[in-house]
ZAVO-521260 format. One record per residue (C-alpha): residue number from 1; y, x, z. Coordinates in Angstrom, 3 decimals, padded with zeros to 6 digits, always signed. Layout:
N
<atom num="NUM" py="Y" px="X" pz="Z"/>
...
//
This chain:
416
<atom num="1" py="+102.472" px="+139.321" pz="-024.367"/>
<atom num="2" py="+102.091" px="+135.845" pz="-022.958"/>
<atom num="3" py="+105.149" px="+133.966" pz="-021.808"/>
<atom num="4" py="+105.843" px="+130.552" pz="-020.387"/>
<atom num="5" py="+107.096" px="+127.821" pz="-022.653"/>
<atom num="6" py="+109.924" px="+127.070" pz="-020.242"/>
<atom num="7" py="+110.964" px="+127.498" pz="-016.683"/>
<atom num="8" py="+110.234" px="+123.842" pz="-016.006"/>
<atom num="9" py="+107.039" px="+122.574" pz="-014.411"/>
<atom num="10" py="+104.225" px="+122.456" pz="-016.931"/>
<atom num="11" py="+103.527" px="+118.823" pz="-017.827"/>
<atom num="12" py="+099.838" px="+119.340" pz="-017.115"/>
<atom num="13" py="+100.681" px="+119.244" pz="-013.409"/>
<atom num="14" py="+102.214" px="+115.800" pz="-013.922"/>
<atom num="15" py="+098.848" px="+114.759" pz="-015.378"/>
<atom num="16" py="+097.143" px="+116.255" pz="-012.307"/>
<atom num="17" py="+099.427" px="+114.384" pz="-009.910"/>
<atom num="18" py="+098.887" px="+111.113" pz="-011.756"/>
<atom num="19" py="+095.107" px="+111.542" pz="-011.728"/>
<atom num="20" py="+095.262" px="+112.403" pz="-008.020"/>
<atom num="21" py="+096.949" px="+109.054" pz="-007.356"/>
<atom num="22" py="+094.474" px="+107.140" pz="-009.529"/>
<atom num="23" py="+091.525" px="+108.870" pz="-007.851"/>
<atom num="24" py="+093.048" px="+107.962" pz="-004.489"/>
<atom num="25" py="+093.306" px="+104.317" pz="-005.556"/>
<atom num="26" py="+089.690" px="+104.122" pz="-006.776"/>
<atom num="27" py="+088.511" px="+104.578" pz="-003.189"/>
<atom num="28" py="+089.694" px="+100.993" pz="-002.622"/>
<atom num="29" py="+087.229" px="+099.628" pz="-005.188"/>
<atom num="30" py="+083.968" px="+099.528" pz="-003.247"/>
<atom num="31" py="+082.858" px="+103.133" pz="-003.601"/>
<atom num="32" py="+082.587" px="+104.910" pz="-000.261"/>
<atom num="33" py="+083.768" px="+101.813" pz="+001.604"/>
<atom num="34" py="+081.105" px="+099.505" pz="+000.138"/>
<atom num="35" py="+078.828" px="+100.160" pz="+003.100"/>
<atom num="36" py="+081.389" px="+098.589" pz="+005.447"/>
<atom num="37" py="+080.922" px="+095.233" pz="+003.685"/>
<atom num="38" py="+077.126" px="+095.157" pz="+003.902"/>
<atom num="39" py="+076.643" px="+093.706" pz="+007.376"/>
<atom num="40" py="+079.390" px="+091.023" pz="+007.271"/>
<atom num="41" py="+078.556" px="+089.959" pz="+003.706"/>
<atom num="42" py="+074.826" px="+089.936" pz="+004.475"/>
<atom num="43" py="+075.421" px="+087.522" pz="+007.338"/>
<atom num="44" py="+077.749" px="+085.290" pz="+005.317"/>
<atom num="45" py="+075.849" px="+085.209" pz="+001.998"/>
<atom num="46" py="+072.337" px="+086.047" pz="+003.218"/>
<atom num="47" py="+072.298" px="+089.156" pz="+001.007"/>
<atom num="48" py="+069.475" px="+091.675" pz="+001.289"/>
<atom num="49" py="+069.886" px="+095.460" pz="+001.184"/>
<atom num="50" py="+068.225" px="+095.491" pz="-002.207"/>
<atom num="51" py="+070.836" px="+093.089" pz="-003.580"/>
<atom num="52" py="+073.633" px="+095.375" pz="-002.409"/>
<atom num="53" py="+071.715" px="+098.211" pz="-004.021"/>
<atom num="54" py="+071.517" px="+096.265" pz="-007.281"/>
<atom num="55" py="+075.264" px="+095.614" pz="-007.199"/>
<atom num="56" py="+075.922" px="+099.350" pz="-007.002"/>
<atom num="57" py="+073.243" px="+099.874" pz="-009.657"/>
<atom num="58" py="+074.816" px="+097.463" pz="-012.131"/>
<atom num="59" py="+078.166" px="+099.194" pz="-011.716"/>
<atom num="60" py="+076.532" px="+102.471" pz="-012.702"/>
<atom num="61" py="+074.422" px="+100.945" pz="-015.481"/>
<atom num="62" py="+077.428" px="+099.481" pz="-017.273"/>
<atom num="63" py="+079.350" px="+102.729" pz="-016.760"/>
<atom num="64" py="+076.455" px="+104.622" pz="-018.325"/>
<atom num="65" py="+076.131" px="+102.212" pz="-021.252"/>
<atom num="66" py="+079.779" px="+102.625" pz="-022.190"/>
<atom num="67" py="+080.216" px="+106.312" pz="-021.283"/>
<atom num="68" py="+079.747" px="+107.683" pz="-024.801"/>
<atom num="69" py="+082.383" px="+105.260" pz="-026.113"/>
<atom num="70" py="+084.692" px="+106.124" pz="-023.220"/>
<atom num="71" py="+084.231" px="+109.840" pz="-023.916"/>
<atom num="72" py="+085.112" px="+109.393" pz="-027.578"/>
<atom num="73" py="+088.191" px="+107.344" pz="-026.658"/>
<atom num="74" py="+089.345" px="+110.119" pz="-024.321"/>
<atom num="75" py="+088.873" px="+112.747" pz="-027.058"/>
<atom num="76" py="+090.687" px="+110.734" pz="-029.739"/>
<atom num="77" py="+093.256" px="+108.547" pz="-027.975"/>
<atom num="78" py="+093.584" px="+109.912" pz="-024.440"/>
<atom num="79" py="+093.415" px="+108.137" pz="-021.066"/>
<atom num="80" py="+096.609" px="+106.047" pz="-020.864"/>
<atom num="81" py="+095.627" px="+102.733" pz="-022.510"/>
<atom num="82" py="+092.051" px="+103.065" pz="-021.268"/>
<atom num="83" py="+093.061" px="+103.418" pz="-017.623"/>
<atom num="84" py="+095.647" px="+100.618" pz="-017.784"/>
<atom num="85" py="+093.180" px="+098.132" pz="-019.276"/>
<atom num="86" py="+090.382" px="+099.289" pz="-016.954"/>
<atom num="87" py="+092.559" px="+099.044" pz="-013.855"/>
<atom num="88" py="+093.629" px="+095.491" pz="-014.642"/>
<atom num="89" py="+090.011" px="+094.471" pz="-015.262"/>
<atom num="90" py="+088.855" px="+096.091" pz="-012.029"/>
<atom num="91" py="+091.683" px="+094.462" pz="-010.100"/>
<atom num="92" py="+090.677" px="+090.988" pz="-011.281"/>
<atom num="93" py="+086.991" px="+091.625" pz="-010.532"/>
<atom num="94" py="+087.774" px="+092.868" pz="-007.016"/>
<atom num="95" py="+089.900" px="+089.800" pz="-006.332"/>
<atom num="96" py="+087.078" px="+087.528" pz="-007.494"/>
<atom num="97" py="+084.798" px="+089.244" pz="-004.954"/>
<atom num="98" py="+086.844" px="+087.454" pz="-002.303"/>
<atom num="99" py="+085.769" px="+083.986" pz="-003.495"/>
<atom num="100" py="+082.083" px="+084.485" pz="-004.332"/>
<atom num="101" py="+079.502" px="+082.080" pz="-002.909"/>
<atom num="102" py="+076.210" px="+083.686" pz="-003.977"/>
<atom num="103" py="+074.786" px="+087.237" pz="-004.111"/>
<atom num="104" py="+074.413" px="+087.182" pz="-007.887"/>
<atom num="105" py="+078.170" px="+086.642" pz="-008.234"/>
<atom num="106" py="+078.734" px="+089.951" pz="-006.458"/>
<atom num="107" py="+076.216" px="+091.769" pz="-008.662"/>
<atom num="108" py="+077.852" px="+090.469" pz="-011.860"/>
<atom num="109" py="+081.349" px="+091.396" pz="-010.693"/>
<atom num="110" py="+080.238" px="+094.927" pz="-009.814"/>
<atom num="111" py="+078.741" px="+095.225" pz="-013.288"/>
<atom num="112" py="+082.198" px="+094.420" pz="-014.683"/>
<atom num="113" py="+083.762" px="+097.062" pz="-012.399"/>
<atom num="114" py="+081.670" px="+099.758" pz="-014.033"/>
<atom num="115" py="+082.380" px="+099.104" pz="-017.719"/>
<atom num="116" py="+085.050" px="+101.791" pz="-018.117"/>
<atom num="117" py="+083.486" px="+104.220" pz="-015.664"/>
<atom num="118" py="+086.756" px="+104.430" pz="-013.716"/>
<atom num="119" py="+085.792" px="+104.851" pz="-010.095"/>
<atom num="120" py="+082.191" px="+105.797" pz="-010.906"/>
<atom num="121" py="+080.843" px="+108.991" pz="-009.296"/>
<atom num="122" py="+082.176" px="+112.089" pz="-011.087"/>
<atom num="123" py="+084.201" px="+109.875" pz="-013.426"/>
<atom num="124" py="+084.966" px="+111.400" pz="-016.806"/>
<atom num="125" py="+088.013" px="+109.131" pz="-017.096"/>
<atom num="126" py="+090.055" px="+111.128" pz="-014.598"/>
<atom num="127" py="+088.471" px="+114.591" pz="-014.935"/>
<atom num="128" py="+088.202" px="+115.126" pz="-018.712"/>
<atom num="129" py="+091.966" px="+114.691" pz="-019.354"/>
<atom num="130" py="+092.772" px="+117.238" pz="-016.632"/>
<atom num="131" py="+090.283" px="+119.733" pz="-018.080"/>
<atom num="132" py="+091.906" px="+119.380" pz="-021.514"/>
<atom num="133" py="+095.321" px="+120.418" pz="-020.155"/>
<atom num="134" py="+094.121" px="+123.651" pz="-018.513"/>
<atom num="135" py="+092.004" px="+126.713" pz="-019.213"/>
<atom num="136" py="+092.995" px="+129.550" pz="-016.868"/>
<atom num="137" py="+093.901" px="+127.201" pz="-014.011"/>
<atom num="138" py="+091.252" px="+124.590" pz="-014.780"/>
<atom num="139" py="+089.459" px="+124.930" pz="-011.452"/>
<atom num="140" py="+092.659" px="+124.634" pz="-009.448"/>
<atom num="141" py="+093.871" px="+121.637" pz="-011.483"/>
<atom num="142" py="+090.549" px="+119.796" pz="-011.197"/>
<atom num="143" py="+090.450" px="+120.527" pz="-007.481"/>
<atom num="144" py="+093.874" px="+119.024" pz="-006.843"/>
<atom num="145" py="+093.158" px="+115.935" pz="-008.948"/>
<atom num="146" py="+089.705" px="+115.479" pz="-007.416"/>
<atom num="147" py="+091.003" px="+115.830" pz="-003.862"/>
<atom num="148" py="+092.605" px="+112.420" pz="-004.331"/>
<atom num="149" py="+089.105" px="+110.949" pz="-003.957"/>
<atom num="150" py="+088.656" px="+112.595" pz="-000.580"/>
<atom num="151" py="+092.106" px="+111.678" pz="+000.684"/>
<atom num="152" py="+091.548" px="+108.142" pz="-000.558"/>
<atom num="153" py="+088.319" px="+107.996" pz="+001.407"/>
<atom num="154" py="+090.102" px="+109.230" pz="+004.543"/>
<atom num="155" py="+092.622" px="+106.427" pz="+004.206"/>
<atom num="156" py="+090.567" px="+103.518" pz="+002.877"/>
<atom num="157" py="+087.494" px="+103.818" pz="+005.114"/>
<atom num="158" py="+089.209" px="+103.071" pz="+008.446"/>
<atom num="159" py="+091.761" px="+100.848" pz="+006.671"/>
<atom num="160" py="+088.957" px="+098.743" pz="+005.169"/>
<atom num="161" py="+087.162" px="+098.488" pz="+008.520"/>
<atom num="162" py="+090.353" px="+097.324" pz="+010.253"/>
<atom num="163" py="+090.989" px="+094.747" pz="+007.522"/>
<atom num="164" py="+087.452" px="+093.401" pz="+007.798"/>
<atom num="165" py="+087.723" px="+093.092" pz="+011.580"/>
<atom num="166" py="+091.148" px="+091.427" pz="+011.515"/>
<atom num="167" py="+091.166" px="+089.345" pz="+008.313"/>
<atom num="168" py="+087.511" px="+089.023" pz="+007.268"/>
<atom num="169" py="+085.667" px="+090.510" pz="+004.329"/>
<atom num="170" py="+087.020" px="+088.011" pz="+001.780"/>
<atom num="171" py="+090.685" px="+088.739" pz="+002.460"/>
<atom num="172" py="+089.853" px="+092.447" pz="+002.501"/>
<atom num="173" py="+088.574" px="+092.366" pz="-001.090"/>
<atom num="174" py="+091.708" px="+090.486" pz="-002.196"/>
<atom num="175" py="+094.003" px="+092.989" pz="-000.459"/>
<atom num="176" py="+092.195" px="+096.001" pz="-001.901"/>
<atom num="177" py="+092.424" px="+094.562" pz="-005.424"/>
<atom num="178" py="+096.219" px="+094.306" pz="-005.209"/>
<atom num="179" py="+096.597" px="+097.794" pz="-003.746"/>
<atom num="180" py="+094.450" px="+099.328" pz="-006.490"/>
<atom num="181" py="+096.390" px="+097.764" pz="-009.366"/>
<atom num="182" py="+099.787" px="+098.641" pz="-007.869"/>
<atom num="183" py="+098.806" px="+102.266" pz="-007.350"/>
<atom num="184" py="+097.166" px="+102.895" pz="-010.723"/>
<atom num="185" py="+098.700" px="+100.861" pz="-013.545"/>
<atom num="186" py="+102.409" px="+101.880" pz="-013.386"/>
<atom num="187" py="+101.617" px="+105.591" pz="-013.083"/>
<atom num="188" py="+099.189" px="+105.499" pz="-016.006"/>
<atom num="189" py="+101.746" px="+103.787" pz="-018.243"/>
<atom num="190" py="+104.545" px="+106.185" pz="-017.370"/>
<atom num="191" py="+102.912" px="+109.598" pz="-017.252"/>
<atom num="192" py="+099.495" px="+109.946" pz="-018.902"/>
<atom num="193" py="+099.164" px="+111.819" pz="-022.213"/>
<atom num="194" py="+096.100" px="+112.990" pz="-024.160"/>
<atom num="195" py="+096.400" px="+116.800" pz="-024.368"/>
<atom num="196" py="+099.094" px="+119.519" pz="-024.433"/>
<atom num="197" py="+099.054" px="+119.931" pz="-028.227"/>
<atom num="198" py="+100.286" px="+116.335" pz="-028.594"/>
<atom num="199" py="+103.505" px="+117.368" pz="-026.845"/>
<atom num="200" py="+103.889" px="+120.704" pz="-028.611"/>
<atom num="201" py="+102.513" px="+122.576" pz="-025.597"/>
<atom num="202" py="+099.611" px="+124.898" pz="-024.897"/>
<atom num="203" py="+096.990" px="+124.776" pz="-022.128"/>
<atom num="204" py="+098.414" px="+126.018" pz="-018.812"/>
<atom num="205" py="+101.902" px="+126.009" pz="-020.383"/>
<atom num="206" py="+101.373" px="+129.514" pz="-021.758"/>
<atom num="207" py="+101.935" px="+130.543" pz="-025.377"/>
<atom num="208" py="+099.040" px="+132.771" pz="-026.525"/>
<atom num="209" py="+099.621" px="+135.851" pz="-028.650"/>
<atom num="210" py="+097.363" px="+134.263" pz="-031.242"/>
<atom num="211" py="+095.150" px="+131.216" pz="-031.484"/>
<atom num="212" py="+092.046" px="+133.213" pz="-030.613"/>
<atom num="213" py="+093.168" px="+133.093" pz="-027.009"/>
<atom num="214" py="+092.566" px="+129.344" pz="-026.932"/>
<atom num="215" py="+089.511" px="+128.243" pz="-024.937"/>
<atom num="216" py="+089.220" px="+131.781" pz="-023.612"/>
<atom num="217" py="+086.122" px="+130.865" pz="-021.613"/>
<atom num="218" py="+084.178" px="+129.973" pz="-024.763"/>
<atom num="219" py="+082.322" px="+132.959" pz="-026.178"/>
<atom num="220" py="+083.537" px="+134.078" pz="-029.618"/>
<atom num="221" py="+085.847" px="+131.021" pz="-029.726"/>
<atom num="222" py="+082.877" px="+128.912" pz="-030.864"/>
<atom num="223" py="+083.572" px="+125.158" pz="-030.960"/>
<atom num="224" py="+080.725" px="+123.409" pz="-029.170"/>
<atom num="225" py="+079.841" px="+119.992" pz="-030.550"/>
<atom num="226" py="+077.485" px="+117.510" pz="-028.926"/>
<atom num="227" py="+074.766" px="+118.586" pz="-031.356"/>
<atom num="228" py="+075.110" px="+122.310" pz="-030.665"/>
<atom num="229" py="+075.295" px="+121.741" pz="-026.899"/>
<atom num="230" py="+072.071" px="+119.712" pz="-027.090"/>
<atom num="231" py="+070.235" px="+122.737" pz="-028.434"/>
<atom num="232" py="+070.883" px="+124.921" pz="-025.380"/>
<atom num="233" py="+068.522" px="+125.071" pz="-022.360"/>
<atom num="234" py="+071.577" px="+125.145" pz="-020.096"/>
<atom num="235" py="+072.591" px="+121.654" pz="-021.227"/>
<atom num="236" py="+069.213" px="+120.175" pz="-020.312"/>
<atom num="237" py="+069.128" px="+121.920" pz="-016.973"/>
<atom num="238" py="+072.552" px="+120.492" pz="-016.163"/>
<atom num="239" py="+071.408" px="+117.009" pz="-017.158"/>
<atom num="240" py="+068.375" px="+117.408" pz="-014.883"/>
<atom num="241" py="+070.468" px="+118.568" pz="-011.932"/>
<atom num="242" py="+073.074" px="+115.821" pz="-012.242"/>
<atom num="243" py="+070.433" px="+113.148" pz="-012.859"/>
<atom num="244" py="+068.675" px="+114.109" pz="-009.635"/>
<atom num="245" py="+072.057" px="+114.203" pz="-007.901"/>
<atom num="246" py="+072.663" px="+110.646" pz="-009.100"/>
<atom num="247" py="+069.574" px="+109.539" pz="-007.197"/>
<atom num="248" py="+071.033" px="+111.062" pz="-004.031"/>
<atom num="249" py="+074.478" px="+109.548" pz="-004.586"/>
<atom num="250" py="+073.111" px="+106.110" pz="-005.368"/>
<atom num="251" py="+070.880" px="+106.094" pz="-002.304"/>
<atom num="252" py="+073.503" px="+107.327" pz="+000.136"/>
<atom num="253" py="+076.531" px="+105.357" pz="-001.108"/>
<atom num="254" py="+074.966" px="+102.036" pz="-000.169"/>
<atom num="255" py="+072.796" px="+102.935" pz="+002.811"/>
<atom num="256" py="+074.336" px="+105.681" pz="+004.947"/>
<atom num="257" py="+076.749" px="+103.405" pz="+006.839"/>
<atom num="258" py="+074.204" px="+100.678" pz="+007.730"/>
<atom num="259" py="+071.762" px="+103.439" pz="+008.703"/>
<atom num="260" py="+074.136" px="+104.814" pz="+011.333"/>
<atom num="261" py="+075.014" px="+101.334" pz="+012.623"/>
<atom num="262" py="+071.329" px="+100.439" pz="+012.930"/>
<atom num="263" py="+070.820" px="+103.666" pz="+014.875"/>
<atom num="264" py="+073.124" px="+102.225" pz="+017.537"/>
<atom num="265" py="+076.415" px="+103.906" pz="+016.634"/>
<atom num="266" py="+079.628" px="+101.882" pz="+016.952"/>
<atom num="267" py="+080.838" px="+100.637" pz="+013.493"/>
<atom num="268" py="+084.415" px="+101.796" pz="+014.172"/>
<atom num="269" py="+083.192" px="+105.295" pz="+015.109"/>
<atom num="270" py="+081.013" px="+105.329" pz="+011.985"/>
<atom num="271" py="+084.049" px="+104.493" pz="+009.834"/>
<atom num="272" py="+085.939" px="+107.392" pz="+011.448"/>
<atom num="273" py="+083.043" px="+109.737" pz="+010.750"/>
<atom num="274" py="+083.090" px="+108.712" pz="+007.103"/>
<atom num="275" py="+086.826" px="+109.331" pz="+007.026"/>
<atom num="276" py="+086.029" px="+112.838" pz="+008.288"/>
<atom num="277" py="+083.395" px="+113.011" pz="+005.545"/>
<atom num="278" py="+086.067" px="+112.204" pz="+002.958"/>
<atom num="279" py="+088.470" px="+114.723" pz="+004.517"/>
<atom num="280" py="+085.779" px="+117.364" pz="+004.209"/>
<atom num="281" py="+085.346" px="+116.446" pz="+000.547"/>
<atom num="282" py="+089.076" px="+116.737" pz="-000.135"/>
<atom num="283" py="+089.307" px="+120.077" pz="+001.653"/>
<atom num="284" py="+086.281" px="+121.574" pz="-000.056"/>
<atom num="285" py="+087.424" px="+120.303" pz="-003.463"/>
<atom num="286" py="+090.582" px="+122.397" pz="-003.090"/>
<atom num="287" py="+088.634" px="+125.437" pz="-001.909"/>
<atom num="288" py="+085.955" px="+125.102" pz="-004.595"/>
<atom num="289" py="+088.585" px="+124.628" pz="-007.292"/>
<atom num="290" py="+090.344" px="+127.814" pz="-006.242"/>
<atom num="291" py="+086.997" px="+129.640" pz="-006.222"/>
<atom num="292" py="+085.908" px="+128.206" pz="-009.591"/>
<atom num="293" py="+088.615" px="+130.210" pz="-011.385"/>
<atom num="294" py="+087.381" px="+133.381" pz="-009.661"/>
<atom num="295" py="+083.602" px="+133.259" pz="-009.092"/>
<atom num="296" py="+080.514" px="+132.073" pz="-010.925"/>
<atom num="297" py="+080.602" px="+128.260" pz="-010.901"/>
<atom num="298" py="+076.794" px="+128.231" pz="-010.540"/>
<atom num="299" py="+077.122" px="+129.737" pz="-007.051"/>
<atom num="300" py="+079.368" px="+126.836" pz="-006.036"/>
<atom num="301" py="+076.686" px="+124.446" pz="-007.271"/>
<atom num="302" py="+073.975" px="+126.157" pz="-005.240"/>
<atom num="303" py="+076.127" px="+126.005" pz="-002.111"/>
<atom num="304" py="+076.812" px="+122.313" pz="-002.717"/>
<atom num="305" py="+073.146" px="+121.331" pz="-002.847"/>
<atom num="306" py="+072.320" px="+123.425" pz="+000.203"/>
<atom num="307" py="+075.092" px="+121.521" pz="+001.993"/>
<atom num="308" py="+073.504" px="+118.195" pz="+001.055"/>
<atom num="309" py="+070.191" px="+119.480" pz="+002.404"/>
<atom num="310" py="+071.708" px="+120.475" pz="+005.757"/>
<atom num="311" py="+073.418" px="+117.083" pz="+006.056"/>
<atom num="312" py="+070.128" px="+115.207" pz="+005.624"/>
<atom num="313" py="+068.473" px="+117.378" pz="+008.267"/>
<atom num="314" py="+071.241" px="+116.433" pz="+010.722"/>
<atom num="315" py="+070.981" px="+112.748" pz="+009.762"/>
<atom num="316" py="+067.270" px="+112.704" pz="+010.529"/>
<atom num="317" py="+067.655" px="+114.437" pz="+013.896"/>
<atom num="318" py="+071.048" px="+113.062" pz="+015.094"/>
<atom num="319" py="+071.163" px="+111.609" pz="+018.610"/>
<atom num="320" py="+074.887" px="+111.452" pz="+019.444"/>
<atom num="321" py="+078.379" px="+111.229" pz="+017.944"/>
<atom num="322" py="+078.644" px="+114.994" pz="+017.521"/>
<atom num="323" py="+075.787" px="+115.032" pz="+015.022"/>
<atom num="324" py="+077.104" px="+111.873" pz="+013.376"/>
<atom num="325" py="+080.349" px="+113.692" pz="+012.583"/>
<atom num="326" py="+078.617" px="+117.004" pz="+011.822"/>
<atom num="327" py="+076.348" px="+115.357" pz="+009.285"/>
<atom num="328" py="+079.205" px="+113.419" pz="+007.718"/>
<atom num="329" py="+081.547" px="+116.396" pz="+007.428"/>
<atom num="330" py="+078.793" px="+118.593" pz="+005.968"/>
<atom num="331" py="+077.955" px="+115.874" pz="+003.446"/>
<atom num="332" py="+081.647" px="+115.639" pz="+002.545"/>
<atom num="333" py="+081.929" px="+119.393" pz="+002.046"/>
<atom num="334" py="+078.944" px="+119.268" pz="-000.296"/>
<atom num="335" py="+080.455" px="+116.333" pz="-002.207"/>
<atom num="336" py="+083.789" px="+118.150" pz="-002.601"/>
<atom num="337" py="+082.134" px="+121.227" pz="-004.070"/>
<atom num="338" py="+080.024" px="+119.072" pz="-006.361"/>
<atom num="339" py="+082.992" px="+117.102" pz="-007.687"/>
<atom num="340" py="+084.564" px="+120.341" pz="-008.867"/>
<atom num="341" py="+081.202" px="+121.549" pz="-010.203"/>
<atom num="342" py="+080.746" px="+118.417" pz="-012.323"/>
<atom num="343" py="+084.281" px="+118.442" pz="-013.696"/>
<atom num="344" py="+084.431" px="+122.182" pz="-014.322"/>
<atom num="345" py="+081.074" px="+123.423" pz="-015.545"/>
<atom num="346" py="+080.869" px="+121.537" pz="-018.860"/>
<atom num="347" py="+084.417" px="+122.533" pz="-019.844"/>
<atom num="348" py="+083.697" px="+126.109" pz="-018.744"/>
<atom num="349" py="+080.507" px="+126.367" pz="-020.801"/>
<atom num="350" py="+081.334" px="+124.146" pz="-023.806"/>
<atom num="351" py="+085.139" px="+124.179" pz="-024.195"/>
<atom num="352" py="+087.741" px="+121.406" pz="-024.561"/>
<atom num="353" py="+087.377" px="+120.090" pz="-028.099"/>
<atom num="354" py="+084.473" px="+117.660" pz="-027.600"/>
<atom num="355" py="+084.417" px="+117.631" pz="-023.802"/>
<atom num="356" py="+084.740" px="+113.854" pz="-023.504"/>
<atom num="357" py="+081.883" px="+113.246" pz="-025.918"/>
<atom num="358" py="+079.619" px="+115.847" pz="-024.290"/>
<atom num="359" py="+080.152" px="+114.448" pz="-020.812"/>
<atom num="360" py="+079.875" px="+110.938" pz="-022.217"/>
<atom num="361" py="+076.332" px="+111.829" pz="-023.266"/>
<atom num="362" py="+075.469" px="+113.214" pz="-019.820"/>
<atom num="363" py="+076.844" px="+110.315" pz="-017.779"/>
<atom num="364" py="+074.255" px="+107.639" pz="-018.726"/>
<atom num="365" py="+071.396" px="+109.664" pz="-017.247"/>
<atom num="366" py="+073.410" px="+110.481" pz="-014.142"/>
<atom num="367" py="+074.542" px="+106.914" pz="-013.560"/>
<atom num="368" py="+071.139" px="+105.424" pz="-014.374"/>
<atom num="369" py="+069.508" px="+107.563" pz="-011.682"/>
<atom num="370" py="+072.290" px="+106.633" pz="-009.263"/>
<atom num="371" py="+071.612" px="+103.011" pz="-010.138"/>
<atom num="372" py="+067.939" px="+103.470" pz="-009.279"/>
<atom num="373" py="+068.789" px="+105.202" pz="-006.000"/>
<atom num="374" py="+070.465" px="+102.219" pz="-004.320"/>
<atom num="375" py="+067.712" px="+099.611" pz="-004.732"/>
<atom num="376" py="+064.951" px="+102.217" pz="-004.345"/>
<atom num="377" py="+066.191" px="+103.299" pz="-000.921"/>
<atom num="378" py="+066.775" px="+099.642" pz="-000.049"/>
<atom num="379" py="+063.189" px="+098.827" pz="-001.052"/>
<atom num="380" py="+061.775" px="+101.685" pz="+001.009"/>
<atom num="381" py="+063.881" px="+100.667" pz="+004.000"/>
<atom num="382" py="+062.778" px="+097.029" pz="+003.769"/>
<atom num="383" py="+059.159" px="+098.140" pz="+003.472"/>
<atom num="384" py="+059.213" px="+100.772" pz="+006.239"/>
<atom num="385" py="+061.730" px="+099.138" pz="+008.563"/>
<atom num="386" py="+063.763" px="+102.361" pz="+008.709"/>
<atom num="387" py="+065.253" px="+105.082" pz="+006.493"/>
<atom num="388" py="+063.145" px="+108.033" pz="+007.722"/>
<atom num="389" py="+060.992" px="+108.442" pz="+004.595"/>
<atom num="390" py="+063.977" px="+107.803" pz="+002.304"/>
<atom num="391" py="+066.040" px="+110.629" pz="+003.774"/>
<atom num="392" py="+063.150" px="+113.097" pz="+003.444"/>
<atom num="393" py="+062.773" px="+112.205" pz="-000.233"/>
<atom num="394" py="+066.473" px="+112.774" pz="-000.922"/>
<atom num="395" py="+066.419" px="+115.992" pz="+001.116"/>
<atom num="396" py="+063.600" px="+117.289" pz="-001.120"/>
<atom num="397" py="+065.602" px="+116.406" pz="-004.230"/>
<atom num="398" py="+068.535" px="+118.490" pz="-002.966"/>
<atom num="399" py="+066.277" px="+121.475" pz="-002.343"/>
<atom num="400" py="+064.898" px="+121.165" pz="-005.896"/>
<atom num="401" py="+068.427" px="+121.041" pz="-007.322"/>
<atom num="402" py="+069.318" px="+124.239" pz="-005.446"/>
<atom num="403" py="+066.366" px="+125.968" pz="-007.105"/>
<atom num="404" py="+067.248" px="+124.705" pz="-010.594"/>
<atom num="405" py="+070.879" px="+125.800" pz="-010.200"/>
<atom num="406" py="+069.667" px="+129.351" pz="-009.524"/>
<atom num="407" py="+068.270" px="+129.468" pz="-013.095"/>
<atom num="408" py="+071.378" px="+128.197" pz="-014.950"/>
<atom num="409" py="+073.298" px="+130.661" pz="-017.130"/>
<atom num="410" py="+076.130" px="+130.408" pz="-019.676"/>
<atom num="411" py="+074.757" px="+129.048" pz="-022.978"/>
<atom num="412" py="+074.396" px="+131.488" pz="-025.847"/>
<atom num="413" py="+076.494" px="+130.867" pz="-028.942"/>
<atom num="414" py="+074.313" px="+130.102" pz="-032.000"/>
<atom num="415" py="+073.995" px="+133.042" pz="-034.378"/>
<atom num="416" py="+074.281" px="+130.848" pz="-037.456"/>
//
């Protein structure tokens, strides 16, 4: 008979709340709001779209290069020191963005932002620790923590646009750097811990009848290592899906906002639509997390990629503000489901023990493709004069991902 360790709140939910706040703060670091800087910085520094794409690329490249190390650090030492050091480094780099005088300065600083992977798409830094504290409520916990990204987008998109309009893009970078450090560093120092066993606790705060109940989602209680995970077809299908997704994320992060502005939509209205996009992501993250503990996670993945597809169709055909918001909200819903998918599916299939290392192996491919996406779409736009062909390419990628997800099944435990 299972029973709770105590009547107090399980400390894992403190970890969730802390990661929610840190995820919220990362939306100040040039993720979703990067597109708002493109037009003013392009005019001031004579930056091309490809150079903005390369800045986003370098952030992902450095995140990918260090992801295996970051994953091992999370498995062995936990997230506290890593997040504190990373946050301080990111804060300094963001502040320096306010005094740059050449495009290459911006590219180098964004490369520094990515070293720890904090703030990168589907960051393992904030999701792996949450997954280690939960098994039965893993989907719900990941959903709550991940929703901080969406809520952060809702707040920081219009906030960033207002700052740019009233204080200029340089002062905006300086302000965002201070906000990020204040929101992330103190909480990480005070509350983050590696895993429940370090505090004499069990996942979910529940004492099992025997140790065989640990990692109950892992067949036969098999401990998946990086090597054994590599030998399963499921692992390679997941890498393929998330690598293709990286191409979509990289291409849209940099170019969706300038696309809408160039289509004649008011920049302030566009920022509001992207806030609605982020709200959709936060809402769907909570829904998908609740569903992930109850339904096949693969079905959530299929729905996510179909949502991306529908959003691109609306982008291509949009003629008024209704379709601007419809496309943005649909894209946000797809992002929210996918954030839970990425954080949940590896822990669900391969357990907690080497989760950081396994996801640290996956991230380089994902981030490399995202790094290609930004400059590739920028190149196509500069060559064509519009984004029409680019959006059709990314739409096709989302359709392909939907098909691949239909073939993914739980990996079989080795017989030897």
